[in-house]
N, CA, C and O atoms as a DFTB+ gen file, in Angstrom:
308 C
 N C O
     1  1     -87.242      28.918      95.595
     2  2     -88.412      29.413      94.914
     3  2     -89.564      29.563      95.900
     4  3     -90.227      30.600      95.915
     5  1     -89.818      28.537      96.734
     6  2     -90.903      28.649      97.696
     7  2     -90.637      29.737      98.717
     8  3     -91.540      30.482      99.098
     9  1     -89.392      29.822      99.157
    10  2     -89.060      30.856     100.138
    11  2     -89.262      32.246      99.543
    12  3     -89.718      33.156     100.235
    13  1     -88.927      32.413      98.272
    14  2     -89.112      33.703      97.614
    15  2     -90.588      34.087      97.532
    16  3     -90.924      35.271      97.559
    17  1     -91.463      33.095      97.434
    18  2     -92.902      33.341      97.334
    19  2     -93.563      33.426      98.705
    20  3     -94.769      33.657      98.803
    21  1     -92.781      33.241      99.759
    22  2     -93.321      33.333     101.110
    23  2     -93.886      32.027     101.626
    24  3     -94.531      32.020     102.675
    25  1     -93.672      30.928     100.936
    26  2     -94.197      29.635     101.371
    27  2     -93.224      28.928     102.277
    28  3     -92.031      28.852     101.984
    29  1     -93.734      28.406     103.383
    30  2     -92.874      27.646     104.271
    31  2     -93.612      26.481     104.911
    32  3     -93.088      25.873     105.844
    33  1     -94.800      26.152     104.446
    34  2     -95.564      25.026     104.972
    35  2     -96.247      24.283     103.839
    36  3     -96.218      24.746     102.699
    37  1     -96.862      23.139     104.125
    38  2     -97.448      22.327     103.066
    39  2     -98.600      22.991     102.323
    40  3     -98.713      22.828     101.108
    41  1     -99.446      23.725     103.006
    42  2    -100.588      24.331     102.315
    43  2    -100.154      25.406     101.314
    44  3    -100.580      25.352     100.160
    45  1     -99.318      26.387     101.709
    46  2     -98.867      27.350     100.708
    47  2     -98.115      26.668      99.566
    48  3     -98.232      27.076      98.411
    49  1     -97.348      25.635      99.889
    50  2     -96.596      24.929      98.855
    51  2     -97.548      24.238      97.897
    52  3     -97.325      24.269      96.686
    53  1     -98.605      23.614      98.406
    54  2     -99.553      22.919      97.539
    55  2    -100.220      23.888      96.576
    56  3    -100.416      23.559      95.406
    57  1    -100.571      25.073      97.051
    58  2    -101.178      26.067      96.157
    59  2    -100.189      26.502      95.086
    60  3    -100.558      26.669      93.923
    61  1     -98.950      26.682      95.474
    62  2     -97.936      27.136      94.537
    63  2     -97.621      26.069      93.497
    64  3     -97.382      26.391      92.333
    65  1     -97.619      24.796      93.906
    66  2     -97.253      23.714      92.991
    67  2     -98.225      23.595      91.827
    68  3     -97.828      23.200      90.731
    69  1     -99.484      23.928      92.043
    70  2    -100.446      23.866      90.948
    71  2    -100.069      24.832      89.833
    72  3    -100.430      24.621      88.675
    73  1     -99.358      25.872      90.172
    74  2     -99.006      26.890      89.188
    75  2     -97.581      26.751      88.670
    76  3     -97.206      27.448      87.727
    77  1     -96.786      25.879      89.256
    78  2     -95.372      25.794      88.915
    79  2     -95.021      24.414      88.368
    80  3     -94.821      23.490      89.156
    81  1     -94.941      24.240      87.057
    82  2     -94.611      22.929      86.495
    83  2     -93.142      22.555      86.633
    84  3     -92.787      21.406      86.373
    85  1     -92.286      23.471      87.028
    86  2     -90.842      23.204      87.087
    87  2     -90.384      22.952      88.521
    88  3     -89.651      23.750      89.106
    89  1     -90.834      21.826      89.073
    90  2     -90.517      21.520      90.467
    91  2     -89.032      21.343      90.708
    92  3     -88.551      21.577      91.817
    93  1     -88.300      20.934      89.684
    94  2     -86.866      20.685      89.861
    95  2     -86.090      21.962      90.173
    96  3     -84.925      21.892      90.565
    97  1     -86.712      23.123      90.006
    98  2     -86.040      24.392      90.289
    99  2     -86.190      24.821      91.744
   100  3     -85.528      25.763      92.182
   101  1     -87.057      24.137      92.503
   102  2     -87.291      24.510      93.900
   103  2     -86.042      24.232      94.734
   104  3     -85.278      23.312      94.443
   105  1     -85.851      25.040      95.770
   106  2     -84.723      24.857      96.652
   107  2     -85.215      24.861      98.090
   108  3     -85.585      25.928      98.581
   109  1     -85.245      23.739      98.796
   110  2     -84.794      22.416      98.366
   111  2     -85.802      21.791      97.410
   112  3     -86.976      22.163      97.418
   113  1     -85.352      20.834      96.579
   114  2     -86.276      20.172      95.661
   115  2     -87.454      19.541      96.411
   116  3     -87.275      18.933      97.466
   117  1     -88.645      19.692      95.860
   118  2     -89.894      19.276      96.498
   119  2     -90.286      17.881      96.040
   120  3     -90.086      17.520      94.880
   121  1     -90.844      17.102      96.953
   122  2     -91.419      15.813      96.595
   123  2     -92.834      16.065      96.093
   124  3     -93.607      16.789      96.722
   125  1     -93.165      15.467      94.962
   126  2     -94.478      15.692      94.355
   127  2     -94.944      14.442      93.622
   128  3     -94.145      13.565      93.294
   129  1     -96.239      14.375      93.370
   130  2     -96.827      13.281      92.600
   131  2     -97.276      13.845      91.260
   132  3     -98.030      14.816      91.203
   133  1     -96.806      13.228      90.188
   134  2     -97.237      13.608      88.844
   135  2     -98.379      12.688      88.454
   136  3     -98.161      11.509      88.175
   137  1     -99.600      13.217      88.432
   138  2    -100.784      12.427      88.105
   139  2    -101.014      12.294      86.601
   140  3    -101.892      11.553      86.159
   141  1    -100.218      13.017      85.828
   142  2    -100.332      12.991      84.371
   143  2    -101.788      13.212      83.936
   144  3    -102.392      12.332      83.322
   145  1    -102.345      14.372      84.250
   146  2    -103.776      14.609      84.015
   147  2    -104.189      14.552      82.549
   148  3    -105.303      14.118      82.256
   149  1    -103.348      14.966      81.631
   150  2    -103.733      14.892      80.214
   151  2    -103.869      13.452      79.757
   152  3    -104.818      13.099      79.057
   153  1    -102.902      12.612      80.162
   154  2    -102.975      11.191      79.801
   155  2    -104.166      10.528      80.488
   156  3    -104.833       9.680      79.895
   157  1    -104.434      10.910      81.733
   158  2    -105.571      10.341      82.454
   159  2    -106.880      10.727      81.771
   160  3    -107.772       9.892      81.622
   161  1    -106.998      11.974      81.360
   162  2    -108.204      12.423      80.656
   163  2    -108.397      11.694      79.338
   164  3    -109.510      11.292      79.000
   165  1    -107.303      11.524      78.590
   166  2    -107.384      10.800      77.317
   167  2    -107.788       9.344      77.550
   168  3    -108.596       8.796      76.800
   169  1    -107.226       8.717      78.588
   170  2    -107.575       7.333      78.896
   171  2    -109.037       7.208      79.309
   172  3    -109.700       6.236      78.948
   173  1    -109.545       8.182      80.063
   174  2    -110.963       8.181      80.448
   175  2    -111.860       8.310      79.223
   176  3    -112.870       7.616      79.113
   177  1    -111.496       9.188      78.314
   178  2    -112.286       9.364      77.092
   179  2    -112.277       8.090      76.251
   180  3    -113.311       7.698      75.709
   181  1    -111.124       7.444      76.141
   182  2    -111.039       6.186      75.388
   183  2    -111.901       5.102      76.027
   184  3    -112.602       4.373      75.326
   185  1    -111.852       4.993      77.352
   186  2    -112.663       3.996      78.035
   187  2    -114.147       4.289      77.861
   188  3    -114.936       3.373      77.628
   189  1    -114.530       5.543      77.970
   190  2    -115.934       5.906      77.761
   191  2    -116.386       5.526      76.358
   192  3    -117.471       4.972      76.180
   193  1    -115.557       5.821      75.366
   194  2    -115.877       5.457      73.983
   195  2    -116.035       3.940      73.869
   196  3    -116.993       3.457      73.267
   197  1    -115.092       3.189      74.449
   198  2    -115.159       1.724      74.396
   199  2    -116.415       1.199      75.086
   200  3    -117.041       0.258      74.597
   201  1    -116.787       1.793      76.210
   202  2    -118.001       1.374      76.914
   203  2    -119.244       1.640      76.067
   204  3    -120.122       0.784      75.957
   205  1    -119.313       2.817      75.475
   206  2    -120.471       3.170      74.645
   207  2    -120.548       2.332      73.377
   208  3    -121.638       2.035      72.888
   209  1    -119.386       1.949      72.844
   210  2    -119.342       1.153      71.619
   211  2    -119.508      -0.342      71.906
   212  3    -119.626      -1.140      70.976
   213  1    -119.518      -0.722      73.177
   214  2    -119.650      -2.130      73.532
   215  2    -118.344      -2.901      73.462
   216  3    -118.345      -4.128      73.566
   217  1    -117.235      -2.203      73.290
   218  2    -115.931      -2.860      73.203
   219  2    -115.361      -3.193      74.587
   220  3    -114.450      -4.013      74.701
   221  1    -115.891      -2.565      75.630
   222  2    -115.478      -2.855      77.012
   223  2    -116.727      -3.129      77.832
   224  3    -117.769      -2.504      77.631
   225  1    -116.609      -4.065      78.753
   226  2    -117.741      -4.415      79.606
   227  2    -117.907      -3.387      80.717
   228  3    -116.926      -2.796      81.168
   229  1    -119.158      -3.168      81.165
   230  2    -119.362      -2.295      82.325
   231  2    -118.535      -2.803      83.513
   232  3    -118.429      -4.010      83.730
   233  1    -117.965      -1.897      84.260
   234  2    -117.124      -2.252      85.397
   235  2    -115.660      -2.441      85.031
   236  3    -114.838      -2.774      85.885
   237  1    -115.331      -2.224      83.742
   238  2    -113.938      -2.343      83.309
   239  2    -113.085      -1.326      84.048
   240  3    -113.466      -0.164      84.189
   241  1    -111.947      -1.765      84.511
   242  2    -110.991      -0.878      85.179
   243  2    -109.685      -0.889      84.413
   244  3    -109.275      -1.918      83.877
   245  1    -109.050       0.238      84.366
   246  2    -107.729       0.352      83.742
   247  2    -106.796       1.037      84.720
   248  3    -107.200       1.921      85.474
   249  1    -105.566       0.623      84.696
   250  2    -104.558       1.209      85.586
   251  2    -103.916       2.394      84.885
   252  3    -103.493       2.310      83.732
   253  1    -103.857       3.501      85.615
   254  2    -103.213       4.708      85.091
   255  2    -101.962       4.972      85.917
   256  3    -102.062       5.243      87.114
   257  1    -100.781       4.898      85.295
   258  2     -99.551       5.092      86.060
   259  2     -99.356       6.550      86.490
   260  3     -99.669       7.485      85.753
   261  1     -98.839       6.705      87.685
   262  2     -98.443       8.019      88.182
   263  2     -96.973       7.932      88.565
   264  3     -96.399       6.844      88.604
   265  1     -96.373       9.066      88.844
   266  2     -94.959       9.068      89.193
   267  2     -94.737       9.875      90.461
   268  3     -95.218      11.001      90.588
   269  1     -94.005       9.288      91.397
   270  2     -93.601       9.982      92.608
   271  2     -92.216      10.552      92.358
   272  3     -91.266       9.811      92.107
   273  1     -92.110      11.860      92.426
   274  2     -90.828      12.541      92.230
   275  2     -90.320      12.956      93.598
   276  3     -90.813      13.918      94.187
   277  1     -89.331      12.225      94.104
   278  2     -88.828      12.471      95.457
   279  2     -87.739      13.531      95.421
   280  3     -86.717      13.361      94.756
   281  1     -87.963      14.619      96.135
   282  2     -86.968      15.683      96.230
   283  2     -86.174      15.554      97.518
   284  3     -86.506      14.744      98.383
   285  1     -85.142      16.342      97.641
   286  2     -84.294      16.261      98.843
   287  2     -85.001      16.789     100.084
   288  3     -84.487      16.651     101.194
   289  1     -86.185      17.397      99.908
   290  2     -86.942      17.854     101.069
   291  2     -87.585      16.684     101.809
   292  3     -88.100      16.861     102.913
   293  1     -87.562      15.484     101.211
   294  2     -88.154      14.298     101.816
   295  2     -87.063      13.377     102.350
   296  3     -86.088      13.078     101.660
   297  1     -87.243      12.942     103.571
   298  2     -86.286      12.001     104.158
   299  2     -86.689      10.601     103.742
   300  3     -87.849      10.214     103.880
   301  1     -85.736       9.847     103.235
   302  2     -85.974       8.462     102.835
   303  2     -85.218       7.560     103.789
   304  3     -84.034       7.767     104.053
   305  1     -85.927       6.539     104.314
   306  2     -85.247       5.561     105.177
   307  2     -85.556       5.661     106.604
   308  3     -85.034       4.884     107.404
């Protein structure tokens, strides 16, 4: 997929990845980080609501899980 689009380096690939949600179709499969932006946005809104309502103290931190999807383009070990 990247080769078909003319990408052969990290910068062109990074631009393309923002537009391509189906990373598993890339050849070779690409390593990527799924930041789960919708869940992160919802969690931020919930925390803001809790802060404004006094249900959470200022400085409260919450952990937002992300996922590293390792493709065969990455050497492990």
